[in-house]
C-alpha positions as CSV (number, residue, x, y, z in Angstrom):
1,X,0.0,0.0,0.0
2,X,1.3,3.4,-0.9
3,X,2.6,5.4,2.1
4,X,0.4,8.4,1.4
5,X,-2.6,6.1,2.1
6,X,-0.9,4.8,5.3
7,X,-0.2,8.4,6.4
8,X,-3.9,9.3,6.0
9,X,-4.8,6.4,8.3
10,X,-2.2,7.4,10.8
11,X,-3.6,10.9,11.0
12,X,-6.2,9.8,13.5
13,X,-3.4,9.2,15.9
14,X,-5.2,8.4,19.2
15,X,-7.4,5.9,17.4
16,X,-5.1,4.3,15.0
17,X,-1.7,3.9,16.5
18,X,-2.6,1.3,19.1
19,X,-4.2,-0.8,16.3
20,X,-1.4,-0.1,13.9
21,X,1.3,-1.2,16.3
22,X,-0.5,-4.4,17.3
23,X,-0.6,-6.0,13.9
24,X,2.5,-8.1,14.5
25,X,2.8,-10.1,17.7
26,X,5.9,-9.4,19.7
27,X,8.4,-12.2,19.3
28,X,10.1,-13.8,22.3
29,X,13.6,-13.1,20.9
30,X,15.1,-9.9,22.4
31,X,15.2,-7.0,20.0
32,X,18.6,-5.6,19.1
33,X,19.5,-2.0,19.9
34,X,20.4,0.1,16.9
35,X,21.7,3.7,16.8
36,X,22.1,5.7,13.6
37,X,23.9,9.0,13.5
38,X,23.3,11.1,10.4
39,X,25.9,13.8,9.5
40,X,24.8,16.1,6.7
41,X,27.6,16.5,4.1
42,X,30.5,14.7,5.8
43,X,33.4,15.0,3.3
44,X,35.9,12.2,3.4
45,X,38.7,14.3,1.8
46,X,38.6,16.6,4.8
47,X,37.9,13.8,7.3
48,X,40.9,11.6,6.6
49,X,43.6,14.1,7.5
50,X,41.9,14.8,10.8
51,X,41.7,11.1,11.6
52,X,45.4,10.7,10.8
53,X,46.3,13.7,13.0
54,X,44.5,12.1,15.9
55,X,41.9,14.8,16.1
56,X,38.9,12.5,15.9
57,X,39.7,9.7,18.4
58,X,36.1,8.6,18.8
59,X,35.5,8.1,15.1
60,X,38.9,6.3,14.9
61,X,37.8,3.9,17.6
62,X,34.6,3.2,15.6
63,X,36.7,2.5,12.5
64,X,39.0,0.0,14.3
65,X,36.0,-1.8,15.8
66,X,33.9,-1.9,12.6
67,X,33.5,-1.4,8.9
68,X,33.7,1.9,6.9
69,X,33.9,3.3,3.4
70,X,32.3,5.6,0.9
71,X,28.5,5.6,0.6
72,X,27.1,6.0,-3.0
73,X,24.5,8.7,-3.1
74,X,21.8,9.7,-5.6
75,X,22.3,12.0,-8.6
76,X,22.3,15.7,-7.8
77,X,22.2,15.0,-4.1
78,X,20.8,17.4,-1.5
79,X,19.6,16.8,2.1
80,X,15.9,16.1,1.8
81,X,16.3,14.2,-1.5
82,X,18.9,11.8,0.0
83,X,17.5,11.5,3.5
84,X,14.1,10.4,2.1
85,X,15.9,7.8,0.1
86,X,17.7,6.6,3.2
87,X,14.3,6.4,4.9
88,X,12.6,4.4,2.2
89,X,15.3,2.8,0.0
90,X,13.4,4.1,-3.0
91,X,14.4,6.7,-5.6
92,X,13.5,10.4,-5.2
93,X,11.1,10.1,-8.1
94,X,9.3,7.2,-6.3
95,X,9.2,8.6,-2.7
96,X,8.3,12.1,-3.9
97,X,10.8,14.3,-2.1
98,X,13.0,15.4,-5.0
99,X,14.6,18.5,-3.4
100,X,14.3,21.3,-1.0
101,X,11.3,22.7,-2.9
102,X,8.8,20.3,-4.6
103,X,6.1,21.9,-6.7
104,X,6.7,25.3,-5.0
105,X,6.4,23.8,-1.5
106,X,9.2,23.2,1.0
107,X,9.9,19.4,1.3
108,X,8.0,17.8,4.1
109,X,6.8,14.4,5.3
110,X,3.4,14.8,3.8
111,X,5.0,14.4,0.4
112,X,6.3,10.9,1.2
113,X,4.7,8.3,-1.2
114,X,6.7,5.3,0.2
115,X,6.7,4.0,3.7
116,X,9.7,5.2,5.8
117,X,11.7,3.0,8.1
118,X,10.3,4.5,11.3
119,X,6.8,3.4,10.3
120,X,7.9,-0.1,9.3
121,X,9.7,-0.6,12.6
122,X,6.7,0.9,14.6
123,X,4.3,-1.5,13.0
124,X,6.6,-4.4,14.0
125,X,6.5,-3.2,17.6
126,X,10.1,-1.8,17.6
127,X,10.4,1.3,19.8
128,X,11.6,4.2,17.7
129,X,13.3,7.5,18.6
130,X,14.1,10.2,16.0
131,X,15.8,13.4,16.9
132,X,17.0,16.3,14.8
133,X,16.9,14.2,11.6
134,X,16.5,16.3,8.4
135,X,13.3,16.1,6.4
136,X,11.1,14.8,9.3
137,X,8.8,17.8,9.6
138,X,6.0,17.7,10.4
139,X,6.6,14.7,12.7
140,X,4.5,11.6,12.3
141,X,3.2,9.0,14.8
142,X,5.7,6.4,15.9
143,X,6.0,3.7,18.5
144,X,8.2,6.1,20.6
145,X,9.1,9.7,19.9
146,X,10.0,11.9,17.0
147,X,11.7,15.4,17.2
148,X,12.1,17.1,13.8
149,X,15.3,18.7,12.5
150,X,16.3,20.6,9.3
151,X,13.4,22.0,7.3
152,X,11.3,22.7,10.4
153,X,9.2,25.9,9.9
154,X,8.9,28.6,12.5
155,X,9.1,32.2,13.5
156,X,11.2,34.2,11.0
157,X,11.6,30.8,9.2
158,X,8.3,30.5,7.3
159,X,9.7,28.4,4.5
160,X,11.8,26.2,6.8
161,X,14.8,26.3,4.5
162,X,18.2,27.0,6.0
163,X,17.0,28.7,9.2
164,X,16.9,27.9,12.9
165,X,13.6,28.5,14.8
166,X,13.6,27.7,18.5
167,X,11.5,24.8,19.6
168,X,8.9,27.1,21.1
169,X,8.7,29.1,17.8
170,X,7.8,26.2,15.5
171,X,4.9,26.9,13.2
172,X,3.0,25.2,10.4
173,X,3.1,21.7,11.9
174,X,4.2,19.6,14.9
175,X,7.9,19.3,15.7
176,X,7.5,16.8,18.5
177,X,5.6,13.6,18.9
178,X,4.1,12.9,21.3
179,X,3.0,16.4,22.1
180,X,3.7,15.9,25.8
181,X,7.4,15.6,25.1
182,X,7.7,19.2,23.9
183,X,7.3,20.9,27.3
184,X,9.5,18.2,28.8
185,X,12.3,19.0,26.4
186,X,12.0,22.8,26.9
187,X,12.1,22.3,30.7
188,X,15.1,19.8,30.8
189,X,17.1,20.7,27.6
190,X,16.0,24.3,27.1
191,X,14.3,26.1,24.2
192,X,17.0,25.0,21.8
193,X,17.5,25.9,18.1
194,X,16.0,23.2,15.9
195,X,18.6,23.6,13.1
196,X,21.8,25.4,12.3
197,X,21.7,29.1,11.6
198,X,21.1,30.5,8.1
199,X,24.4,31.6,6.5
200,X,24.9,35.4,6.3
201,X,24.3,37.3,3.1
202,X,27.0,38.9,1.0
203,X,25.7,42.3,2.1
204,X,26.1,41.4,5.8
205,X,29.6,40.2,5.2
206,X,30.7,43.3,3.2
207,X,33.3,45.2,5.3
208,X,32.6,43.1,8.4
209,X,33.9,39.7,7.3
210,X,35.9,38.6,10.4
211,X,33.2,39.9,12.8
212,X,30.3,38.2,11.0
213,X,32.1,34.9,10.3
214,X,33.3,34.5,13.9
215,X,29.9,35.4,15.3
216,X,28.2,32.9,13.0
217,X,30.6,30.2,14.0
218,X,30.0,31.0,17.7
219,X,26.3,30.5,17.1
220,X,27.0,27.1,15.4
221,X,28.9,26.1,18.5
222,X,26.0,27.1,20.7
223,X,23.6,25.1,18.5
224,X,25.8,22.0,18.5
225,X,26.0,22.1,22.2
226,X,22.2,22.3,22.5
227,X,21.9,19.3,20.1
228,X,24.3,17.3,22.2
229,X,22.2,18.0,25.3
230,X,19.1,16.9,23.4
231,X,20.7,13.6,22.4
232,X,22.1,12.9,25.8
233,X,18.7,13.6,27.5
234,X,16.8,11.4,25.1
235,X,19.2,8.6,25.2
236,X,19.3,8.7,29.0
237,X,15.6,9.3,29.7
238,X,13.8,7.9,26.6
239,X,15.8,4.8,25.4
240,X,14.4,3.1,22.4
241,X,15.4,0.0,20.4
242,X,16.0,2.0,17.3
243,X,17.3,5.6,17.6
244,X,18.2,8.0,14.7
245,X,20.0,11.2,15.6
246,X,21.1,13.9,13.1
247,X,23.4,16.9,12.6
248,X,23.4,19.5,9.8
249,X,25.9,22.2,10.8
250,X,28.8,20.6,9.0
251,X,27.1,21.0,5.6
252,X,26.0,24.5,6.2
253,X,29.6,25.5,7.1
254,X,31.2,23.7,4.2
255,X,29.1,25.6,1.6
256,X,30.8,28.9,2.2
257,X,33.8,28.2,4.5
258,X,35.3,25.1,2.8
259,X,39.2,25.5,3.1
260,X,39.7,26.1,-0.7
261,X,43.0,27.2,-2.2
262,X,43.2,30.6,-4.1
263,X,43.0,28.9,-7.4
264,X,39.6,27.4,-6.7
265,X,36.5,29.0,-8.2
266,X,34.9,31.6,-6.1
267,X,37.9,32.2,-3.8
268,X,37.6,35.5,-1.9
269,X,40.5,36.1,0.6
270,X,38.4,38.6,2.6
271,X,36.1,35.7,3.5
272,X,37.9,32.4,2.8
273,X,41.1,33.4,4.6
274,X,39.4,34.5,7.8
275,X,38.8,31.0,9.3
276,X,40.5,28.3,7.2
277,X,39.9,25.9,10.1
278,X,36.2,26.5,10.2
279,X,35.1,23.5,8.2
280,X,37.6,20.9,9.5
281,X,36.7,22.1,13.1
282,X,33.1,21.0,12.5
283,X,34.2,17.4,12.3
284,X,36.4,17.8,15.3
285,X,33.4,19.1,17.1
286,X,31.2,16.3,15.8
287,X,33.7,13.8,17.2
288,X,33.0,15.2,20.7
289,X,29.3,14.7,20.1
290,X,30.0,11.2,19.0
291,X,31.9,10.7,22.2
292,X,28.9,11.7,24.2
293,X,26.7,9.3,22.3
294,X,29.1,6.4,22.7
295,X,28.6,6.6,26.4
296,X,25.2,5.2,25.8
297,X,26.3,2.4,23.5
298,X,27.5,-1.0,24.7
299,X,29.0,-4.0,23.0
300,X,25.5,-5.3,22.1
301,X,24.5,-2.1,20.3
302,X,24.7,-1.6,16.5
303,X,26.0,1.8,15.6
304,X,25.7,3.3,12.0
305,X,27.2,6.7,11.1
306,X,26.0,7.8,7.6
307,X,26.2,11.0,5.6
308,X,23.9,11.8,2.8
309,X,26.7,13.1,0.5
310,X,30.1,14.8,0.6
311,X,30.9,18.3,-0.5
312,X,33.5,19.6,-3.0
313,X,34.8,23.0,-4.2
314,X,33.1,24.6,-7.2
315,X,34.6,23.7,-10.6
316,X,35.2,26.3,-13.3
317,X,34.4,23.9,-16.2
318,X,30.8,23.5,-14.8
319,X,29.8,27.1,-15.4
320,X,27.0,25.9,-17.6
321,X,25.4,24.4,-14.5
322,X,22.6,26.7,-13.5
323,X,23.6,26.3,-9.9
324,X,27.2,27.2,-10.5
325,X,28.4,30.3,-8.6
326,X,24.8,31.0,-7.6
327,X,24.5,32.3,-4.0
328,X,23.1,29.6,-1.7
329,X,19.4,30.5,-1.5
330,X,20.5,33.8,-3.2
331,X,22.0,35.1,0.0
332,X,25.5,33.7,0.7
333,X,28.6,33.5,-1.5
334,X,29.1,29.8,-2.0
335,X,32.5,28.1,-2.7
336,X,31.6,24.5,-2.4
337,X,28.5,22.4,-3.3
338,X,27.2,18.8,-3.5
339,X,24.4,18.8,-6.0
340,X,26.6,17.8,-8.9
341,X,24.7,15.9,-11.6
342,X,27.0,12.9,-11.0
343,X,26.5,11.9,-7.3
344,X,29.6,9.7,-7.5
345,X,31.7,12.9,-7.3
346,X,30.4,13.6,-3.8
347,X,29.9,10.3,-2.1
348,X,28.7,10.2,1.5
349,X,30.4,8.2,4.2
350,X,29.5,5.0,6.1
351,X,30.7,3.6,9.4
352,X,29.3,0.6,11.3
353,X,30.1,-1.3,14.4
354,X,28.4,-3.8,16.6
355,X,27.8,-7.5,17.3
356,X,29.3,-9.7,14.6
357,X,30.4,-6.7,12.5
358,X,33.9,-7.2,11.1
359,X,36.7,-5.1,12.6
360,X,38.7,-2.6,10.6
361,X,37.0,-3.6,7.4
362,X,37.3,-1.1,4.6
363,X,34.5,-1.2,1.9
364,X,36.2,-0.7,-1.4
365,X,34.7,1.4,-4.2
366,X,30.9,1.8,-3.8
367,X,30.0,-1.4,-2.0
368,X,27.4,0.5,0.1
369,X,24.8,2.9,-1.1
370,X,22.1,5.1,0.5
371,X,19.6,2.5,-0.7
372,X,21.2,-0.2,1.5
373,X,20.9,1.4,5.0
374,X,17.1,0.7,5.6
375,X,17.2,-2.9,4.4
376,X,20.3,-3.6,6.5
377,X,18.7,-2.2,9.6
378,X,15.4,-4.1,9.0
379,X,17.4,-7.3,8.6
380,X,18.8,-6.9,12.2
381,X,15.3,-7.0,13.5
382,X,14.4,-10.0,11.3
383,X,12.0,-7.9,9.2
384,X,11.8,-8.8,5.5
385,X,12.7,-6.0,3.1
386,X,9.5,-4.6,1.5
387,X,9.3,-5.2,-2.2
388,X,9.4,-1.5,-3.1
389,X,12.9,-1.2,-1.6
390,X,15.8,-1.2,-4.0
391,X,18.7,-1.6,-1.6
392,X,20.6,-4.7,-0.4
393,X,21.4,-6.0,3.0
394,X,25.1,-5.3,3.6
395,X,25.9,-8.9,4.5
396,X,29.6,-8.4,3.7
397,X,30.2,-6.3,6.9
398,X,29.2,-9.2,9.2
399,X,31.3,-12.0,10.4
400,X,30.7,-15.3,8.7
401,X,30.1,-13.8,5.3
402,X,32.5,-13.4,2.3
403,X,33.7,-9.9,1.7
404,X,31.7,-9.4,-1.5
405,X,28.8,-7.2,-2.5
406,X,25.6,-8.4,-0.8
407,X,22.8,-9.8,-2.9
408,X,19.2,-8.7,-2.5
């Protein structure tokens, strides 16, 4: 059944959820614990030197204890387009979320035409927790909780694109399910910013480059700290069998503060020489967030870290591209992008560790893709992959399997 029909049924939440979640009897076998961390725009070319320099000890420990590699993404990748593919293991044309704006409307969960992983797990009586994950606004009923992330609408953020409303300022839909969790979060975590701050405009930067850049980065640091508090609170006080946490500040920073050389397209020393450490430091900061999350993960927990795509400097020979040199959302001078027509130029990243996952296994080439994440997670719970999904179970990362590409 198409997910748009399922969503209509789920709209009558108080009536339908108890029935919906009771369809499959709970098995006697204990359910595994799975944690997914989504990092928007994690770029392996920037990541590798930091790991070698010892600046990301927590991610290094995950690599040593698990499997890692590039993650093939979709063509012309952007956040809502890819995340919705991660959720459903179907193409953007099939699941309906083809970009930030679809048919003149900001991407949202009402557009989903295929059933996402949180719904499939909920129907199978798996407890689900989603926090700060992009493209999950407005939130939907789950067997647990859902707190929306990037693309959440709110005060001074009517379109929900690249802006950061506070939790109390959300408008145009629900950002928290169940509703009772919202005041609890405001009380115990604070009235935090849902997403990373919008990047400053060229006019705001003019003549005040250092001041504006440093102030913007300080706000990013504040928001990341709030997100860390949110994750820690939820993991401690609302543990679930499946948890998906997300971050977006890395991508936002990379678009206009990627450490490009003077010969790269779009280089402006007044902006790009102010904080050359800005983008790499986002990953160093993420490693600290990862360290906080790892405190809640034991040897019996599966951990997946995935990024929807990478990010690369602009290329002169692609000036015919309509997005080339265009200010991001027509406000900020951009020097790096990820929506290249060939998604293989900006692959995401994949890390996994947990019971029976091979240690220090590097996936070569594009053994893993964004289509494979949902089927692999479902397999851990013994749930058959729905027929509409295109991905494969990544059997090659588990002990007892040959190191070859998994078969569907």
